[in-house]
N, C-alpha and C positions, 0 to 999 in steps of 0.2 A: 504494500500500500504506500507507494512513494508519493510524497507531497511535492508538487511542482514548485510551491513557494519556497521549499527548503533547498532547491537545487542551487548550486553555486559554482563559480568559476574555479576549477580545480587547479592543482599544481601543474606546472608545465610537464608535458609528456617526456618520459625518459628519452624518446627518440630525438629530442632537441638537445639533450645533453650528451647522449651516446648515439653513434650510428647504429642502425638496426642489426648489423652483423657483428657488433662487438660483444665480448663475453659478458660484460656487465649488463647488457640489455637483454641477453638471452637466458636469464636465470629464472624465468618462470613468470615474473610479474609483468615485465615490460611487454611480453608477447601477447598478453590478454587485454591490452589497453585499446580503447576506442578513442578516436579523435574527431574533431570537427574542423572543417576547412573554412578559413576566413580569407577571402580574396585570393584563393588559390594557394594559401600558405598555412600549414599547420601551426597554430599558435597556442591553442589551449583546448581544454575539453570541458564540456558541460554535462554533468551527470548527477545522479542522486548521491548523497553522502555515502561513503564506504560503510560496510557493516562494522559494528562496534566490537565484535569478538575476533580475536586474532586466531589464525589457523596455521601460522608458520610452523613447520615441523621442528624447528630448533628451539621453540619456546615450550617448556614443560608446563602443563596445566596443573593448577593446584588441586583439582578434584577430578573425578571421573565424570561428574555431571557436566553436560554440554553447556549449560548456562553459567557455569562458574567462571569468574574472571581469571585471566592469565596472571601469573605472579607479577609481571612487569606492569600490568595495569593498576596494581595496587599502589604503585609509587605516586607520590603527590606531584602536582604540576611542576613545581620548581625543580624537583629532582629530574623529571623527564627533560625539562629544558636544558638542564646542566649536561645531561647525556647527549642531547642533540647538538650541543655547542661544539662537540668534538668531531662532528661529521662534516665531510666536504659537501659542497653545494649539491652535487648530483645525488648523493645518498640522502641528503635532507629532503630533496624533492621526492624521492621514493618513499620515505617514511610518511610524508604527507598523504600518501595514497592508501595507507593501511586502514584507517578508520576515522570517524568524525573527530574524535578527541585528538588523535595524532595530527590530523589536518590543522586543527586550531592551534595546537602547540608548535607545530613545525613552522608556522607562519608568524610566530611571535616576533615582534620587531627586534628584540634583543639578539635574535639569531641571525639577523640579516644586516649586520654592520659590515660583513665581509662576503664577497663572492669570489670563490676560488675554482677556476676551471683550468685543467691541464690536458694535453694530448694533441696529437697532430691531426686526428680525424674529426674532432668535435666541430660542429657548425656553430662557432662562437657567436657570430653575428645574430643568428636567430635565437640562440639561447639567451643572450643579453637582452634582446628585444622583448622576449616573453617574460623574463624574470623582472625586468624593470617595470613592465606594464603591470604585473601582479603586485609589486611593491608600491606602486603609485596608486593603488586602488582606493586608499583612504585619503590620499592627498593628490588629486588629479595632476598628472604630468610632472610631478616633483617627488623624488624619492629622498626624503629627509634623513632616513636612518643609515643609508649606505655610506660607509667611509673608506672602505678598502676594496679594490678590485685587483685580483691576481689572475692573469690568463697567460702564464708563461708557457712558451713552447707551442702555442696554438697557431699553426700556420694558416688556418682558415679565418683568422681574425683580420678584418680589413678596416678601412677608414669608416665604413658604415657602422661597424660595431662601436668604435671609439666615439663616433658622433652621437650614438644613442646614449653612451655614458655621459658625454658632455652636456647633452640636452636635459637629461633626467636626474642627474646626481650633483647638485650644486654644493653639497657638503662633503664631497670626495676629498680625502686627505692623502690617500696612498694609491698609486697605480703602478702595477708591474706588468709589462708586456714584453719581457725579454724573449728573444728568439722569434718574435712575430714579425717576420721580415716584409710583410705585405702592407704595413702601415707607412704613411708618408708624413711629411712635415705638416701639411694642412690639418690632418686629424689631430696631431699633437698640439698644434696652435689652438684648435677649438677647445681641447680639454683644459689647457692652462688658462685660457681666456674666460671660460664659463665656469670653472671650478676655482674660485679665488682662494680657497683654503688648502689647495694641494701643496703638500710639503715634501712628499717622497715620490720620485719618478724614476723608474727603471726602464730604459729603452735599449738595454744592451742587446747586441745582435740585430738590431733593427737597421739594416744597412742603408735604407732610404732616408733615414732621419739625419739631417745635416745641420739642424739648428733648433733652438728652443726660443720661441718668441710669442708675443701676443698677435692676434689677428688685427688687421687694419681697423676693423669696426670697433674692436675693444680699445685700441689705442686712441681712437678719436673720442670715445665716450669718457675716458679717464681725464680728470681735471689735471692741470699742471701741478697742483699740490701733491697728487699721488704719483705723478710721473708715469713711467712705464714699467713698474716693478711687478715681479712674479714672486710669490711667497715660497718657492721651492727651496728647501734646505739640503735635501739629499738628491743627487743626480748621478745616475750610472749610465754612461754612454760607451761602455766597453764594446769593442768590435764594431763601432760605427765608423767604418773605414773611410767614408767620404767626408767626414768632418774636417774642416780646414780652419786656418787661423781666423778668417773672417767670420765663420760661423761661431767660433769660440768667443770672438769679440762680441757678437750679438748676444750670446748666452750670458756672458759676464755683465753686460750692460743691463740686462733685464732681470737676472737672478742674483741680485747683490747680497742676498741673505744666505748664500750657499755656505754650508759647513762641511759637507762631504761630497767630493767630486772624484769620479773614477773615469779615466780616459785610457784605459788599457787598450793597446793595439790600435789606437787612433793614429795611424802611421803618417798622416799628413800634417800633424801638429808640429810646430817649430817653437823656437825660443820667443818669437814674436807673439805667438798666441798666448804664451804664458805671461808675457808682459801686459797684454790686454787684461788677462785674468786678474793679475795682482793690482791693477788700477781700481777695479770695481769690487772685487770679492776679497775683502780684507779679513773675513771671519773664518776662513777655511781651516778646519782642524785635520781633515784627512784628505790626502791627494795621491792619486796614482797616475803616473805617466809611463807605466811599464811598456816596453817594446815600442816606444815612440823614438825611433832611431835618429830623428833630427834634433832631439833635445840635447843640449850640451851644457858646458859649465856656465854659459851665459844665462841659460834657463834656470840653473840652480841659484844664480845670483838674484834672479827675480823672485823665486820661491822663498828665498831667505828673508824677504821683506815681510813674510807672515810672522816672523820672530817667534815669540813664546807661544803663540796660538797653535802652531803646527805640532801635532802629536803623532801623526802617521804619514809616512812618505814611502812610496814605492817607485823606484827608478830602475827596476830590473831590466837588463839587456839594453840599456841605453849606452851604447858603446862609446859615445863621445864625451861621457862624464869621467873626469879624472879626480885626482886629489884636490885640485883647485875648487871644483864644485862642492866636494865634501867639506872643504874648509869653510866655504860660505855658510853651509847648513849648520856646521858645528859651532860656528862663531855666534850666529844670531838665533838659532832655534834650540835653545838650551833645554827646553822641556820635551824634546822629542822622545817618544816611547818606542816607536817601531820604525825600523828602516830596512827595506828590501833593496839591496844593491847587487843582487845576483847577476853575474855575467858582465859587470862593469869592469872590464879587464884593465882599465887605466888606474884603478885604485890600488895603492900600495900600503905598506906599513905606516907611512907618514899620514896618509888619510885616516887610517884607523886610529892613530895616535890623537889627531885633532878631535876626532869624534869621541873617543873615550874620555879625554880630559875635559871636554865641554858639555857633553850630554851624559852626565853621570847617572841619570835616571832611566837610561835605556833598558828596556825589558826584552826586546826581541830584535835580533840582528841576523840578516842573511847576507853573507859575503861569499857565497858559493861561486865557483868558477871564476875566482879572482886569483890568478896564478902568482901575482906579486905580493900577496899577503902571506906572511910567514909566522913563525912562533913569536917573533918580536912584536908583531901587532897583537897577538893573543895576550901577551904579557901586559901590554897597556890596557887591554880590556879587563883583564882579571884584577888589576890593581886599582881600577877606577869605577867599573860598572858592577858593583856588588849585587844589584837587583836583577841581573840578567837571568831570564827564565828560558829563553829559546835562542839557540845559536846554530846556524847552518853553515857548515864549511865544506859542503859537497864539492868534490873535484878540485879542492885547493891543493895543488901539487907540492907546495912548499911547507905544508903543515906536517909536524911530526908528533909523536907521543909526548914529547917534553912540553910542548905548548898546551896540549890538552890537560896535562897534570897540573900546570899552573892555573888554568881556568878552574878546574875541579876543586883545587885547594882553596880558592877564594870565593867562588860563586856557588854557595851551598844550595841556593834555591833553584838551580838549573833543573828544568823539567823536560827539555827536549834538546838533543844534540844530534846533528846530522853530520856524519863523517864518511859518507859513502864515497868510494873511489879515492880515499885518502890513505897515504902510506903510514898507518899507525899500528903499533903492536898490540897484541892481546893484553899484555901487562898494563899498558896505558888505558885501555878500555876498562879493565877491571879496577884500576885506580879511580877512574871516574865513577864507576858504579858504587864503590865503597864510600866515597865522599858525598856523592849526590844521590841519595837513596831513592828519590822519586823520579830520577831522570830516565827518560826513554831514549835509548841510543839506536840510531839508524846507521847501520854499517854494512860493509861488504866483506868482512873478515869471517870466513867460514869456521875458524877455530874458536870464535867467541860466541858463547851461548847466552 
C-alpha cells in the first residue's frame, strides 16, 4: 500500500558513481535498481521508500522472528551517523538505499561536508551534477554545507564538472583534482572566482593548467579596496609542465596569502619566476622546486628573502645549485626544519658546514647523490644539529662508517637513516643501531640484519 505522497527523490543511482560493469556495482544491489530519465540523462530515481527491515546476509538478526529489528538498527541516530562518516561518497549513496531510516540518516548535512570520488572510469561530471542537485534540495541552487571536494585521478572529470562545483558550492574550502588532466584554466578560474573561501587547491598532474587567476567578470566586480586577491593558502601544481614564469607571476600577484607552494617538475620555471614569487608571496612556509632544472643559486638568493618564515624547502635534482645557494639559505633562513637537496651535485662539505652552523634546528636533511659530501660534512652536522631525526645519504660515495658513528654518537633522536649504495661497514651500522634505538636504517649491506 504505497503512498504516493510519501515518494521522494532518492539517492543518486550507483551507476552514476560506478560504471555498470564495475565490481562495486555488480554486488547485488546496484543491478536491481530502476531509474528515470530526465532529458535523456539518468539523474535520479523516484520510488517509494525502501523497506525498513534489513535483509543483508552479513547482518545477524537478533531473533528468529521476521519482524524483529536487526542489531544495527538498535543503534541511536548519532551512532549511525558516526559510522556513516567513515564511508566514501559512493558507499554512503548505497547505504541511503537500504531503508527509510538509513535514507534520512545518510543525507544528514553533517555527512556531506566532503565529496570524495576516485577512479579512472567514474563519470564524475554526472555524479557531481546529481549529488549537488540533491544537496541543494533545501537551499535551491546553493549547497551551503559542502566544503571539500576530492576527485583525484578521475580522468573523466572535465570543465563541466568543475563548473557545477563553482556554481553550486560557494562555501568550498578545499578542492583536489590531481591527475585530472582534462580540466583547463577556464574551469579553475571559475572555481577560484565563485568560491571566495577556497584555501586549499591541488591541481597536480593537470597538464593544461598554466595559471591561477580570477575570471575577467570577477575582477571587474571587485572594488579597488579588495584588489584582485584569491584566498588560497595551499597550492600544489606538481607536474604542471607548461607552467612558465609569466604564469607564476600571475599566480603570485593574485595569491598573496600563499603559505604552501609545490612546483615539483614544473620544468619551465626559472630564477625569474621565483623573483616574481618573492615580491608578492612573503608568507611562504613550505616551497618545493624539485626537478626545476633552470633554478640556480640566483633563485636561492630570492628564496632566502623569506628569512625565518621558511620551514620546508625542496630543491632536489636542481643541478645548478651549489654551495653559494646553500649559503644564502643558511644565512637568512635560520628556522629551516626540512631540506631536500638530493642530486644537487654542486654541494660540498662547505655547504653542509654553512647549513649546520646556521640552521641548528634542522630535523630532516636529504643530501643523497651529492658525491662531494664526505665525513667532514657529517661531523659538522653531528656537532650542531642535535635535533636531526631523518638523514638520507643515499649514493654518497665519499661517506664512510666513521662519519656515521659521529652522527650516531651525537644525534640520539635519529629515527631514519638512508645509507643505500654507501660504502659503510657492518660494524658502523651496528654502532648506529646501539646509539639510536628507534632508528630505521635503509641499507644495501646484505651482512647487516
